[in-house]
C-alpha positions in Angstrom: -83.4 -51.6 -22.6 -81.1 -51.7 -19.6 -78.0 -53.8 -19.4 -79.5 -56.6 -17.2 -82.3 -57.1 -19.7 -79.8 -57.3 -22.6 -77.7 -59.8 -20.7 -80.8 -61.9 -20.3 -81.3 -61.8 -24.1 -77.7 -62.3 -25.1 -78.7 -65.6 -26.8 -81.8 -64.1 -28.4 -82.1 -62.4 -31.7 -80.7 -58.9 -31.0 -78.5 -57.1 -33.4 -74.7 -57.3 -33.3 -74.3 -53.7 -32.1 -76.5 -54.4 -29.1 -74.4 -57.5 -28.3 -71.3 -55.3 -28.3 -73.0 -52.8 -26.0 -74.0 -55.4 -23.6 -70.5 -56.9 -23.3 -68.9 -53.4 -23.1 -71.2 -52.2 -20.4 -70.6 -55.3 -18.4 -66.8 -54.9 -18.6 -67.2 -51.2 -17.6 -69.3 -52.0 -14.6 -67.7 -51.2 -11.2 -68.5 -54.7 -10.0 -66.9 -56.4 -13.0 -63.9 -58.7 -12.3 -61.5 -59.4 -15.2 -62.6 -62.6 -16.9 -61.6 -64.9 -19.8 -63.9 -65.6 -22.7 -65.1 -68.8 -21.3 -65.8 -67.3 -17.9 -67.9 -64.5 -19.6 -69.8 -67.2 -21.5 -70.5 -69.0 -18.3 -71.6 -65.8 -16.5 -73.9 -64.8 -19.3 -75.2 -68.4 -19.8 -74.2 -68.4 -23.4 -74.5 -71.9 -25.1 -71.5 -73.5 -26.8 -73.2 -72.8 -30.2 -73.3 -69.1 -29.5 -69.7 -68.7 -28.2 -68.4 -68.0 -31.8 -70.6 -64.9 -31.7 -69.2 -63.9 -28.3 -65.6 -64.2 -29.7 -66.6 -62.0 -32.6 -68.0 -59.4 -30.2 -64.8 -59.4 -28.1 -62.7 -59.2 -31.3 -64.7 -56.2 -32.5 -64.4 -54.4 -29.1 -60.6 -55.0 -29.1 -60.3 -53.7 -32.7 -62.3 -50.6 -31.8 -59.9 -49.9 -28.9 -62.6 -50.1 -26.2 -61.2 -53.2 -24.4 -58.1 -55.3 -24.5 -57.0 -58.8 -23.6 -54.3 -59.2 -21.0 -51.5 -61.8 -21.2 -53.4 -64.0 -18.8 -56.3 -64.0 -21.3 -58.7 -61.7 -19.3 -60.7 -59.0 -20.9 -60.7 -55.5 -19.4 -61.3 -51.8 -20.3 -58.3 -50.4 -22.1 -57.4 -48.0 -19.3 -57.6 -50.8 -16.7 -55.2 -53.2 -18.4 -52.1 -52.0 -16.5 -53.8 -52.8 -13.2 -54.8 -56.2 -14.4 -51.6 -57.3 -16.1 -48.6 -55.0 -16.2 -46.8 -57.2 -18.7 -49.5 -56.9 -21.4 -48.4 -56.1 -24.9 -51.3 -54.6 -26.8 -49.7 -55.5 -30.1 -49.8 -59.2 -29.2 -53.2 -59.2 -27.4 -55.1 -60.6 -30.4 -52.5 -63.4 -31.0 -52.6 -64.3 -27.3 -56.3 -64.3 -27.2 -56.5 -66.6 -30.1 -54.2 -69.0 -28.3 -56.4 -68.8 -25.2 -59.5 -69.3 -27.2 -58.2 -72.5 -28.6 -57.5 -73.7 -25.1 -61.0 -72.8 -23.9 -62.6 -74.6 -26.8 -60.7 -77.8 -25.9 -61.2 -77.6 -22.2 -64.9 -77.7 -21.1 -66.0 -76.5 -17.8 -66.8 -79.5 -15.6 -69.3 -79.5 -12.7 -68.7 -81.0 -9.3 -68.7 -80.5 -5.5 -65.9 -78.6 -3.8 -64.3 -80.4 -0.9 -62.3 -77.9 1.1 -59.2 -78.5 3.1 -58.3 -76.6 6.3 -55.1 -75.5 4.7 -56.8 -73.5 2.0 -56.6 -75.9 -1.0 -59.2 -78.4 -2.0 -60.7 -80.8 -4.5 -63.6 -80.9 -6.8 -65.4 -84.2 -7.0 -66.9 -84.4 -10.4 -70.6 -85.2 -10.7 -70.3 -87.5 -13.7 -67.4 -89.6 -12.2 -65.5 -90.4 -9.0 -62.5 -88.3 -10.1 -61.3 -85.5 -7.8 -59.6 -82.5 -9.3 -57.0 -80.7 -7.2 -57.6 -77.0 -6.6 -54.8 -74.9 -5.5 -55.0 -72.4 -2.6 -55.4 -69.3 -4.9 -57.8 -71.0 -7.4 -60.8 -71.7 -5.2 -62.7 -68.5 -6.0 -63.5 -68.4 -2.2 -65.8 -71.4 -2.6 -67.2 -72.9 0.5 -66.9 -76.6 1.4 -69.8 -78.4 -0.4 -70.5 -75.7 -3.0 -71.5 -76.8 -6.5 -68.9 -75.3 -8.8 -67.7 -75.2 -12.3 -64.0 -76.2 -12.7 -61.7 -76.1 -15.7 -58.7 -78.4 -16.0 -55.3 -77.0 -16.9 -52.7 -79.4 -15.6 -52.0 -83.0 -14.6 -49.0 -82.0 -12.5 -50.4 -82.5 -9.0 -49.4 -86.1 -8.3 -51.8 -88.5 -10.0 -54.6 -86.0 -10.0 -55.5 -83.4 -12.6 -55.3 -79.8 -11.5 -57.9 -77.2 -12.1 -59.3 -73.8 -11.3 -62.8 -73.0 -10.1 -64.3 -70.6 -12.7 -67.7 -70.1 -11.2 -69.8 -71.1 -8.2 -73.1 -72.6 -9.4 -74.8 -72.8 -6.0 -73.8 -72.4 -2.4 -74.8 -75.6 -0.6 -73.7 -74.3 2.8 -76.2 -71.8 4.0 -76.0 -72.3 7.7 -72.9 -72.9 9.9 -72.4 -73.9 13.5 -69.6 -72.4 15.5 -68.5 -70.5 18.6 -69.4 -66.9 18.9 -66.8 -64.2 19.8 -67.9 -60.7 20.7 -65.8 -57.9 19.5 -66.9 -54.3 20.4 -70.2 -53.7 18.6 -69.9 -56.7 16.2 -68.7 -60.3 16.4 -67.5 -63.4 14.6 -68.5 -67.0 14.4 -65.6 -69.4 14.4 -66.9 -72.4 12.4 -66.7 -75.8 14.0 -66.1 -77.3 10.5 -62.4 -76.8 10.0 -62.9 -77.1 6.3 -64.5 -73.7 6.4 -61.4 -71.7 6.8 -63.1 -68.4 7.3 -64.8 -66.8 10.3 -68.3 -65.4 9.7 -68.7 -61.7 10.4 -71.8 -60.9 12.4 -72.8 -57.2 12.2 -74.2 -55.2 15.1 -77.8 -56.2 16.0 -77.6 -59.6 14.2 -76.2 -61.6 17.2 -79.4 -62.5 19.2 -77.5 -61.1 22.2 -75.1 -64.0 22.1 -72.0 -63.8 24.3 -68.5 -65.0 23.8 -68.4 -68.8 24.1 -71.9 -69.5 22.9 -72.4 -72.2 20.4 -74.6 -70.8 17.7 -76.2 -71.4 14.3 -75.5 -68.6 11.8 -77.2 -68.1 8.5 -74.9 -66.7 5.8 -76.2 -63.6 4.1 -73.2 -62.6 2.1 -70.5 -65.0 0.8 -66.8 -64.3 0.7 -65.6 -62.4 -2.4 -62.1 -61.2 -3.4 -60.7 -62.0 0.1 -63.5 -60.4 2.1 -65.1 -62.3 5.0 -68.5 -63.8 4.6 -71.3 -62.2 6.7 -74.2 -63.7 8.5 -76.9 -63.4 11.1 -77.3 -65.7 14.2 -80.5 -67.6 14.0 -80.1 -69.9 17.0 -78.2 -70.1 20.3 -77.5 -73.7 21.1 -75.9 -73.1 24.5 -72.6 -72.3 26.0 -69.7 -74.5 24.8 -69.1 -75.7 28.4 -72.7 -76.8 29.0 -73.3 -80.6 29.2 -74.5 -82.0 25.9 -74.0 -78.9 23.8 -71.0 -80.5 22.1 -73.0 -83.3 20.5 -76.1 -81.0 19.9 -73.8 -78.6 18.0 -72.6 -81.5 15.8 -76.2 -82.6 15.1 -77.1 -79.0 14.1 -73.9 -78.8 11.9 -75.0 -82.0 10.0 -78.5 -80.5 9.6 -80.1 -83.6 11.2 -83.7 -82.8 12.4 -84.3 -83.6 16.0 -87.7 -82.3 17.0 -90.8 -83.5 15.2 -93.3 -80.9 13.9 -96.6 -80.8 15.8 -98.5 -82.0 12.8 -96.4 -85.1 12.6 -96.7 -85.9 16.3 -100.5 -85.4 16.1 -100.7 -87.7 13.1 -98.6 -90.3 14.9 -101.0 -90.2 17.9 -104.0 -90.7 15.6 -102.7 -93.7 13.8 -101.1 -95.5 16.8 -104.3 -97.4 17.8 -104.2 -100.9 19.2 -104.5 -103.7 16.7 -108.2 -104.5 16.1 -110.0 -107.4 14.5 -110.6 -105.2 11.5 -106.8 -104.6 11.1 -106.3 -108.4 10.9 -108.6 -108.9 8.0 -106.9 -110.5 5.0 -103.7 -111.3 7.0 -102.2 -114.6 8.0 -102.3 -115.2 11.7 -98.9 -116.1 13.2 -99.9 -115.5 16.9 -99.6 -119.2 17.7 -96.1 -119.5 16.2 -93.3 -119.5 18.9 -91.2 -116.5 18.1 -88.7 -114.1 19.7 -87.0 -110.8 19.2 -83.2 -110.7 19.8 -81.7 -107.2 20.3 -79.3 -105.3 22.4 -80.2 -104.6 26.0 -81.0 -100.9 25.4 -83.0 -101.4 22.1 -86.6 -100.0 22.2 -87.4 -100.0 18.5 -87.9 -103.8 17.9 -88.6 -104.2 14.2 -87.8 -107.9 13.6 -88.8 -111.2 15.2 -87.7 -114.7 14.2 -88.9 -118.3 14.5 -87.2 -121.5 13.5 -88.5 -125.1 13.4 -86.8 -128.3 12.1 -88.5 -131.4 10.8 -85.4 -133.5 10.6 -84.7 -132.6 7.0 -85.5 -129.0 6.4 -85.7 -125.8 8.5 -88.6 -123.3 8.4 -87.3 -119.8 9.1 -89.8 -117.1 9.8 -88.8 -113.4 9.6 -91.4 -111.1 10.8 -90.9 -107.3 10.2 -92.9 -104.5 11.7 -95.6 -103.3 9.2 -94.7 -99.6 9.4 -96.3 -99.0 6.0 -99.7 -99.7 7.6 -99.3 -96.6 9.7 -97.2 -94.3 7.6 -99.1 -93.6 4.4 -97.4 -92.4 1.2 -97.5 -88.6 1.0 -98.7 -88.0 4.6 -96.9 -85.7 7.0 -95.4 -88.7 8.7 -94.1 -90.0 5.4 -92.6 -86.6 4.4 -90.8 -86.3 7.7 -89.5 -89.8 7.5 -88.2 -89.2 4.0 -86.4 -86.0 5.1 -84.7 -87.9 7.9 -84.0 -91.0 5.8 -82.8 -93.0 8.7 -82.6 -93.1 12.5 -79.2 -91.9 13.8 -77.6 -93.8 16.7 -75.2 -91.7 18.7 -73.3 -92.6 21.8 -75.7 -91.1 24.3 -78.9 -90.8 22.3 -81.0 -91.9 19.3 -82.5 -89.5 16.8 -85.4 -91.6 15.5 -86.8 -91.5 11.9 -90.3 -91.9 13.3 -91.9 -90.5 16.5 -91.6 -92.7 19.6 -95.4 -93.3 19.5 -94.7 -95.4 16.5 -91.0 -96.5 16.8 -91.2 -97.6 20.4 -94.9 -98.1 20.5 -97.4 -99.6 18.0 -94.8 -100.5 15.3 -92.3 -102.1 17.8 -92.7 -105.9 18.1 -93.1 -105.8 21.9 -93.4 -109.0 23.8 -97.0 -110.2 24.5 -98.7 -107.6 22.2 -100.5 -108.1 19.0 -98.7 -106.4 16.1 -99.1 -106.2 12.3 -96.1 -107.5 10.4 -94.7 -108.1 6.9 -93.6 -111.8 6.9 -91.1 -113.8 4.9 -91.4 -117.6 5.6 -88.6 -119.6 4.1 -88.1 -123.4 3.8 -84.3 -124.1 3.8 -82.6 -127.4 3.2 -79.4 -128.7 4.8 -77.3 -127.0 2.1 -78.7 -123.6 2.8 -80.8 -123.5 -0.4 -84.2 -121.8 0.0 -86.4 -124.4 -1.6 -89.7 -122.6 -0.9 -90.9 -119.3 0.5 -93.9 -117.0 0.8 -94.1 -113.3 1.4 -97.3 -112.1 3.1 -99.0 -109.7 5.5 -99.5 -111.1 9.0 -100.3 -110.5 12.6 -97.9 -111.7 15.3 -97.5 -111.8 19.1 -93.9 -112.2 20.2 -93.4 -114.7 23.0 -90.0 -113.5 24.4 -88.0 -110.3 24.2 -84.4 -111.7 24.2 -81.0 -110.0 24.4 -77.9 -110.9 22.4 -76.0 -111.6 25.7 -78.7 -113.9 27.1 -79.0 -116.0 23.8 -75.3 -116.3 23.5 -75.0 -117.4 27.1 -77.7 -120.1 26.5 -75.9 -121.4 23.5 -72.7 -121.6 25.6 -74.5 -123.8 28.1 -75.7 -121.4 30.8 -78.1 -123.7 32.8 -79.9 -121.0 34.7 -80.8 -119.0 31.6 -81.7 -122.2 29.7 -84.1 -123.1 32.5 -85.6 -119.6 32.6 -86.2 -119.7 28.8 -86.9 -123.4 28.6 -89.7 -122.9 26.1 -87.4 -121.4 23.5 -84.0 -122.7 24.4 -84.3 -125.7 22.0 -85.2 -123.3 19.2 -82.0 -121.3 19.8 -80.0 -124.5 19.0 -81.8 -124.9 15.7 -81.2 -121.2 15.0 -77.5 -121.7 15.6 -77.4 -124.7 13.2 -79.3 -122.9 10.5 -77.1 -119.8 10.9 -74.0 -121.9 10.4 -75.5 -123.5 7.3 -76.4 -120.1 5.7 -73.0 -118.6 6.6 -71.2 -121.5 5.1 -73.2 -121.3 1.8 -72.6 -117.5 1.6 -68.9 -118.0 2.2 -68.7 -120.7 -0.6 -70.2 -118.4 -3.1 -67.7 -115.7 -2.2 -69.4 -113.4 0.4 -66.9 -111.3 2.3 -67.2 -111.5 6.1 -65.5 -108.5 7.6 -65.1 -109.6 11.2 -64.0 -106.2 12.5 -64.5 -105.3 16.1 -66.3 -102.0 16.6 -65.9 -99.6 19.5 -68.1 -99.9 22.6 -68.5 -96.9 24.9 -69.5 -97.5 28.5 -71.4 -94.6 30.1 -72.2 -93.7 33.7 -75.6 -92.5 34.9 -74.8 -88.9 33.8 -73.9 -90.0 30.2 -70.1 -89.6 30.8 -67.8 -92.1 29.1 -66.1 -94.3 31.7 -64.4 -96.8 29.4 -63.8 -97.6 25.7 -63.5 -101.2 24.6 -63.6 -103.1 21.4 -67.0 -104.6 20.7 -66.8 -108.1 19.2 -69.8 -109.7 17.5 -71.2 -112.7 19.4 -72.9 -115.8 18.0 -76.5 -114.4 18.6 -75.9 -111.2 16.7 -74.5 -113.3 13.8 -77.6 -115.5 13.9 -79.9 -112.4 13.4 -77.5 -111.1 10.7 -77.7 -114.3 8.7 -81.5 -114.5 9.0 -82.0 -110.9 7.9 -79.7 -111.4 4.9 -81.7 -114.4 3.9 -85.0 -112.5 4.0 -83.5 -109.5 2.2 -82.2 -111.6 -0.7 -85.4 -113.6 -1.0 -87.5 -110.5 -1.3 -85.2 -108.8 -3.7 -85.1 -111.9 -6.0 -88.9 -112.2 -5.9 -89.4 -108.7 -7.1 -86.6 -108.8 -9.7 -88.4 -111.6 -11.5 -91.7 -109.7 -11.2 -90.1 -107.1 -13.5 -91.4 -104.5 -11.1 -89.8 -101.1 -10.4 -88.0 -101.7 -7.1 -85.5 -100.3 -4.7 -82.3 -102.4 -4.4 -79.4 -102.2 -2.1 -76.4 -102.4 -4.4 -72.6 -102.7 -4.0 -70.3 -102.1 -7.0 -66.9 -103.8 -7.6 -63.9 -102.0 -6.1 -61.9 -99.5 -8.2 -59.0 -101.0 -10.0 -56.4 -98.6 -8.5 -57.5 -99.5 -4.9 -57.3 -103.2 -5.7 -53.7 -102.7 -7.0 -52.8 -100.8 -3.9 -54.3 -103.5 -1.7 -52.4 -106.2 -3.6 -49.2 -104.3 -3.1 -49.8 -103.8 0.6 -50.7 -107.4 1.5 -47.7 -108.7 -0.4 -45.6 -106.9 2.2 -47.0 -109.3 4.8 -46.4 -112.3 2.5 -50.0 -112.7 1.3 -51.2 -112.9 -2.3 -54.5 -111.5 -3.4 -55.3 -113.6 -6.5 -57.4 -112.6 -9.4 -57.4 -110.2 -12.4 -57.5 -106.6 -11.1 -59.9 -105.8 -13.8 -62.5 -108.4 -12.7 -62.0 -109.5 -9.1 -64.3 -112.0 -7.5 -65.3 -111.4 -3.9 -64.2 -114.9 -3.0 -60.6 -113.9 -3.5 -60.9 -111.2 -0.8 -62.5 -113.7 1.6 -59.7 -116.3 1.0 -57.1 -113.7 1.9 -59.0 -112.6 5.0 -59.2 -116.3 6.1 -55.4 -116.5 5.8 -54.8 -113.5 8.1 -57.3 -114.7 10.8 -55.6 -114.9 14.2 -52.5 -113.1 13.0 -51.2 -109.8 14.4 -52.0 -108.0 11.2 -55.6 -109.3 10.9 -57.2 -106.1 12.2 -55.1 -103.9 9.9 -55.6 -105.9 6.7 -59.3 -106.3 7.4 -59.7 -102.6 7.8 -57.7 -101.7 4.7 -59.6 -104.3 2.7 -62.9 -102.7 3.9 -61.6 -99.3 2.8 -60.9 -100.8 -0.7 -64.5 -101.6 -1.2 -67.0 -99.1 -2.7 -69.8 -97.7 -0.6 -73.1 -99.5 -0.9 -76.1 -97.4 -2.0 -79.7 -97.6 -3.0 -80.6 -98.0 -6.7 -83.4 -98.9 -9.0 -80.9 -100.8 -11.1 -80.1 -104.3 -9.8 -76.3 -104.7 -10.2 -76.1 -107.1 -7.3 -74.1 -106.8 -4.0 -70.4 -107.4 -4.5 -69.5 -107.8 -0.8 -72.2 -110.3 -0.2 -71.7 -112.0 -3.6 -75.4 -111.7 -4.0 -77.2 -111.3 -7.3 -80.2 -109.8 -5.6 -80.4 -107.7 -2.5 -82.6 -105.1 -0.9 -83.4 -103.7 2.6 -86.6 -105.2 3.9 -86.0 -105.8 7.6 -85.7 -102.4 9.3 -88.6 -100.1 8.3 -88.8 -98.4 11.7 -85.3 -96.9 11.2 -84.7 -96.9 7.4 -86.9 -95.3 4.8 -85.9 -97.6 1.9 -87.3 -100.6 3.8 -90.6 -98.7 4.2 -90.7 -98.1 0.4 -90.0 -101.8 -0.2 -92.9 -102.8 2.1 -95.3 -100.5 0.1 -94.3 -102.1 -3.2 -94.9 -105.5 -1.7 -98.3 -104.5 -0.4 -99.3 -103.1 -3.8 -98.6 -106.4 -5.4 -100.2 -108.5 -2.6 -103.4 -106.5 -2.7 -103.6 -106.3 -6.5 -103.0 -102.5 -6.6 -100.0 -102.7 -8.9 -101.0 -101.3 -12.3 -99.6 -99.2 -15.1 -100.2 -96.0 -13.2 -98.4 -97.3 -10.2 -95.5 -98.4 -12.3 -95.2 -95.0 -13.9 -95.4 -93.3 -10.5 -92.6 -95.5 -9.2 -90.4 -95.1 -12.3 -90.5 -91.4 -11.7 -90.1 -91.5 -7.9 -87.7 -94.3 -7.1 -84.5 -92.8 -8.6 -85.1 -89.7 -6.5 -85.7 -91.8 -3.4 -82.6 -93.9 -4.0 -80.4 -90.8 -4.4 -81.9 -89.0 -1.3 -81.8 -92.0 1.0 -78.2 -92.8 0.0 -77.3 -89.2 1.0 -79.1 -89.3 4.3 -77.4 -92.6 5.1 -74.0 -91.0 4.4 -75.0 -88.0 6.6 -75.9 -90.3 9.5 -72.8 -92.3 9.2 -70.5 -89.2 9.1 -72.3 -87.7 12.1 -72.0 -91.0 14.1 -68.3 -91.2 13.2 -67.5 -87.6 14.1 -69.3 -87.9 17.5 -67.3 -91.0 18.2 -64.1 -89.1 17.4 -65.0 -86.3 19.7 -65.9 -88.6 22.6 -62.6 -90.5 22.1 -60.7 -87.2 22.3 -62.6 -86.1 25.4 -62.0 -89.5 27.1 -58.3 -89.6 26.3 -57.7 -86.1 27.7 -57.5 -87.6 31.2 -54.7 -89.9 30.1 -52.2 -87.3 28.9 -48.8 -88.7 29.5 -50.0 -92.3 29.8 -48.4 -95.1 27.7 -50.2 -97.6 25.5 -49.4 -100.3 23.0 -50.9 -100.1 19.6 -50.6 -101.0 15.9 -49.4 -98.8 13.1 -52.6 -98.5 11.0 -51.4 -95.9 8.4 -48.2 -94.4 7.2 -48.0 -91.0 5.5 -45.4 -88.5 4.6 -46.1 -86.5 7.7 -46.1 -89.3 10.3 -47.7 -92.6 11.3 -51.1 -93.3 12.7 -51.3 -95.7 15.6 -54.5 -97.5 16.7 -54.7 -98.6 20.3 -56.3 -101.9 21.2 -59.3 -100.1 22.6 -60.0 -98.6 19.1 -58.7 -95.1 19.8 -56.2 -93.8 17.1 -53.8 -90.9 16.9 -50.9 -89.5 15.0 -47.2 -89.7 15.7 -46.0 -86.7 13.7 -42.7 -87.0 11.9 -41.4 -84.0 13.7 -41.4 -86.0 16.9 -39.2 -88.7 15.5 -36.0 -87.0 16.6 -33.5 -89.8 16.3 -33.1 -89.5 12.5 -34.4 -87.8 9.4 -37.2 -89.9 8.0 -38.6 -90.1 4.5 -41.7 -91.8 3.2 -41.1 -94.9 1.1 -44.4 -94.8 -0.8 -43.9 -98.2 -2.5 -43.5 -100.0 0.8 -45.8 -97.9 2.9 -42.9 -97.2 5.4 -41.2 -94.3 7.1 -37.4 -95.0 6.8 -34.6 -93.3 8.7 -31.8 -91.8 6.5 -29.0 -92.7 8.8 -30.2 -95.6 11.0 -32.4 -97.3 8.4 -35.0 -97.6 11.1 -38.4 -98.5 9.5 -42.0 -97.8 10.6 -44.3 -100.1 8.6 -48.0 -101.0 8.6 -49.1 -103.6 11.2 -46.0 -103.1 13.5 -46.7 -102.9 17.2 -45.4 -99.8 18.9 -45.6 -98.2 22.3 -46.8 -94.6 22.4 -47.5 -91.9 24.9 -50.6 -89.6 24.7 -49.0 -86.2 24.2 -51.9 -83.9 23.2 -55.6 -83.8 22.4 -57.4 -81.2 20.3 -61.2 -81.2 20.9 -61.9 -78.7 18.1 -60.1 -80.7 15.5 -61.1 -84.0 17.1 -57.5 -85.3 17.0 -55.1 -87.1 19.3 -51.4 -86.8 19.2 -49.0 -89.6 20.3 -45.3 -89.8 20.7 -43.2 -92.9 20.5 -41.9 -94.2 23.8 
């Protein structure tokens, strides 16, 4: 039996001598790297129960003089020990090994994801908790960013984080990288766009697809770094030259592994199902085509998945929310369904949309276009003057939208624009009822404690060629708030209905914030004279909203709102209904956007199964097995889309600000660190004033007060303070902007 076969049977019933031979042959192998007992156990996949036997084997080999244990606890051949640890004392090797063994038994190998830093160190985010373990520069085992790794804790000395060492790489999650190719004689290198990958990828001769220096490429890694060697790869795709228009964003899309082109099979299937609504399609559905309804979206929106109607009888309102019936066209398990699941969500970038579904569906038969019959999932709610939903029904329907409205036009009508009011005279009175109902719903949500983060987003203005001509803060107007309130009402209603059905379901959940983050927020707002009340161990969302109300209209409003938002946990999808902390909602799901979100499509399918009497034990078992996987996957694809959108915005801000080098702006200090202060301009662009540029004094970081303080002058730079800065540098590769104080 060869060594590999014996290693495969190390846990099986082979005799003791065979075990000794297996371990000894492994340690003598030219590819063997000196390891500790626990690392050997991990490599050989030896269970905890069998590790006592492993220690006996190692003891025996040491006693026979075949191997020894260095002072660092690593096992090597006897003649290799000097190279491994020159300070080894063979007379004490057994004693030292016993001490190490005791440490190993007490410190289990934990599993997590490696998060690399451009400076060489990193963190391991543990799978079974939110804890992050600090990994020093020389303790990463050449792991790539995103790798699944085993880590062992050995210290708590790195600030408030435990410190560890990566002992094995379980799986390489990064298999493809995007970067810039550089030709060098007969070979080349790919310099990765992701600065967290601090290594260039070596491309051997003949593996470069004839790329030239400056090409943006996708490289598949064929050999990972080991013992300081560079990783190797082969170029699989040439995206284009880095100076070509659009290649910058396309490179980022590739780096995030977001699919862009639909497979032919998916496109063909979309064409087959995208048939006009027929009388047969309407069978068994409620007919809402005579109900006056509108869609309200942005000017450029083409995937219109929600329409609304409101009527008022003098006492109660009837709110109708009509959502595109995507589930009618995208069947479970079909090629369309599998592609939508892989994408998880549509991605909205500055100059393009990457849809979850082909345009034949997203902009065509599924989109609730004006004047066209469309199939819909409907939630009709009767709401009293207090905002209570006193009656509702959820059904399948057919609709025909009367008007395709924009946010700007509806807001203008509500502000008294006579010309637009006359143009849309048929629906203008309904907009007034919508405004009243929206205010009632918002007031009720606020009373129960729902947090309203009124944070302006960034709006990019483009020219005909897609170039950014201006960046401005985008503030929500009254019409967008109306649609937001109506969608929230429908989402809560549907979630509560299916919670009480005791059916397997897909909820949108939001956990309470972490205690440490709440403590930090309390300390920060106290510097501005505000008090965040409540027990840190059990905060009610109402207390956050009370504080945000107090800062409204103040200079520090934007800053405190953003930091409060960062204090919150990320929302996610789950089969467990734990409620939504930010909305102070006991029941919540995503029902209203199935064209662009896969979870909404899943929710529609579950609703249909109940409405059509198809929900039985077999369906319940199927959903119990499938839903946790869907929840996890869609939460990940949502994060991926958000990160890509954020990184593209950062890149475009850097490119835009390049033309303003040397220009002065006013801004607010949004963050203070030991290496400088971050300043956010009033257009939403932010950058760093590095501490090295503060030349009038030596500054130190006052961590308790979130300030940089001058030693000699006592000058202080604190959160929320307005400063004047000059744009001193931009770095497109790192997507950063540097400021200097004026």
